[in-house]
Every structure is written in C-alpha cells, then in structure tokens.
C-alpha positions as CSV (number, residue, x, y, z in Angstrom):
1,X,82.9,-137.2,-173.0
2,X,85.9,-135.5,-171.5
3,X,83.8,-132.3,-170.9
4,X,81.3,-134.3,-168.8
5,X,84.1,-136.0,-166.9
6,X,85.6,-132.7,-166.0
7,X,82.2,-131.3,-164.9
8,X,81.5,-134.3,-162.7
9,X,85.0,-134.3,-161.2
10,X,85.0,-130.5,-160.5
11,X,83.3,-130.6,-157.0
12,X,85.7,-133.4,-155.8
13,X,88.7,-131.6,-157.2
14,X,87.5,-128.4,-155.4
15,X,87.2,-130.2,-152.1
16,X,90.6,-131.9,-152.4
17,X,92.3,-128.6,-153.2
18,X,90.4,-126.9,-150.4
19,X,91.6,-129.5,-147.9
20,X,95.2,-129.1,-149.2
21,X,95.3,-125.3,-149.5
22,X,92.8,-124.2,-146.9
23,X,89.4,-122.5,-147.0
24,X,90.7,-118.9,-147.6
25,X,93.0,-119.9,-150.5
26,X,92.3,-118.8,-154.0
27,X,93.6,-122.1,-155.4
28,X,90.4,-124.1,-155.0
29,X,88.3,-121.3,-156.5
30,X,90.7,-120.9,-159.5
31,X,91.1,-124.7,-160.1
32,X,87.3,-125.1,-160.0
33,X,86.8,-122.2,-162.4
34,X,89.4,-123.5,-164.8
35,X,87.7,-126.9,-164.8
36,X,84.4,-125.3,-165.4
37,X,85.6,-123.1,-168.3
38,X,87.5,-126.0,-169.9
39,X,84.4,-128.2,-169.7
40,X,82.3,-125.6,-171.3
41,X,84.8,-124.9,-174.1
42,X,85.0,-128.7,-174.8
43,X,81.2,-128.9,-174.9
44,X,80.8,-125.9,-177.2
45,X,83.1,-127.6,-179.7
46,X,80.4,-130.3,-180.2
47,X,78.6,-129.7,-183.5
48,X,75.3,-131.6,-183.2
49,X,73.5,-130.9,-179.9
50,X,69.9,-131.7,-178.9
51,X,67.7,-129.0,-177.6
52,X,68.1,-130.2,-174.0
53,X,71.9,-130.2,-174.4
54,X,71.9,-126.6,-175.6
55,X,69.7,-125.7,-172.7
56,X,72.1,-127.4,-170.3
57,X,75.1,-125.5,-171.9
58,X,73.3,-122.2,-171.4
59,X,72.6,-123.1,-167.8
60,X,76.2,-124.0,-167.1
61,X,77.4,-120.8,-168.8
62,X,75.0,-118.8,-166.6
63,X,76.2,-120.6,-163.5
64,X,79.7,-119.2,-164.1
65,X,78.3,-115.9,-162.7
66,X,78.0,-117.7,-159.3
67,X,81.8,-117.5,-159.1
68,X,81.3,-113.8,-158.2
69,X,79.3,-114.9,-155.2
70,X,81.6,-117.6,-153.9
71,X,84.4,-117.1,-151.4
72,X,87.1,-115.9,-151.6
73,X,86.1,-113.6,-154.5
74,X,82.9,-112.6,-152.7
75,X,84.7,-111.9,-149.4
76,X,87.3,-109.6,-151.1
77,X,85.4,-107.9,-153.9
78,X,81.7,-108.7,-154.5
79,X,80.4,-108.2,-151.0
80,X,81.5,-104.5,-150.7
81,X,80.2,-103.7,-154.2
82,X,76.8,-105.4,-153.6
83,X,76.3,-103.8,-150.2
84,X,77.3,-100.4,-151.6
85,X,74.8,-100.6,-154.4
86,X,72.0,-101.8,-152.1
87,X,72.8,-98.9,-149.7
88,X,72.8,-96.4,-152.6
89,X,69.5,-97.7,-153.8
90,X,67.9,-97.8,-150.4
91,X,69.0,-94.2,-149.6
92,X,68.1,-92.6,-152.9
93,X,65.0,-94.4,-154.2
94,X,61.9,-94.3,-152.1
95,X,60.4,-97.7,-151.2
96,X,63.5,-99.6,-152.2
97,X,64.8,-99.5,-148.6
98,X,61.9,-101.8,-147.5
99,X,63.5,-104.5,-149.5
100,X,67.2,-103.5,-149.7
101,X,67.9,-103.1,-146.0
102,X,66.7,-106.6,-145.0
103,X,68.5,-108.0,-148.0
104,X,71.7,-106.3,-146.8
105,X,71.2,-108.0,-143.4
106,X,70.6,-111.5,-144.8
107,X,73.1,-111.4,-147.7
108,X,76.1,-112.7,-145.7
109,X,74.1,-115.6,-144.3
110,X,72.7,-116.5,-147.7
111,X,76.1,-116.4,-149.2
112,X,77.4,-118.9,-146.7
113,X,74.4,-121.2,-147.1
114,X,73.6,-121.1,-150.8
115,X,77.1,-120.6,-152.4
116,X,79.1,-123.1,-150.3
117,X,78.5,-125.8,-152.8
118,X,80.0,-125.8,-156.3
119,X,77.2,-127.2,-158.4
C-alpha cells in the first residue's frame, strides 16, 4: 500500500521540488529517483504477487533506465555519450549513417518531448 502511494505521489513531489529548486537542479531528479527505488523495494518485499503485478514490477524496474534520458543527467552525461556512439557507428559501419545521422538531429527534440514527464 505504501509503495503504491509513493509511486502515485512521485510526479507531484517531482513538480513541487522542481518549482522550489529550479529546472536545472539535481534535487527533483534525485528525489524522484529515490521515491521510485523506495517504491520498487517495498513492492519487491511482497511475497504473493499475481502475474499482472509481477509484469508491472518488471515494467517499473525497466522504467528506471529512463532516468538516464531525463534532465539534468541527460544534459550533463548521457547526451554526449549517445551522440558519440551514434557518430562512431555512422562513420565506421556502412549503411548505419542513414539511420544514425537523422537520429542525432532529432534526439535533442525527442528528449525534451518524450522525457519531460516522469511516468
């Protein structure tokens, strides 16, 4: 019960901390991540889970990877690494450039559109 309450409150807590600390601050990102991990750890302690609940737990665990694509982590770390890997692939593997170069152009816009929300 507490795990679900944390999961539901997480977007609201993120917005409140973002309003208090600013968009470029690491505090909203960290608070949201801590709430997510705490919620997952509380959920994993439950012994009897239905198939749908286990699937939801796997989905939420996988969604933790999205923290790598959310600002400010993306702006400071992930963007440079992703663009470097795409450039490397485009320059050294024939045919990959047809996909990698447009992807490099659109990646910043997609990051702002698809990873602005926290759900």
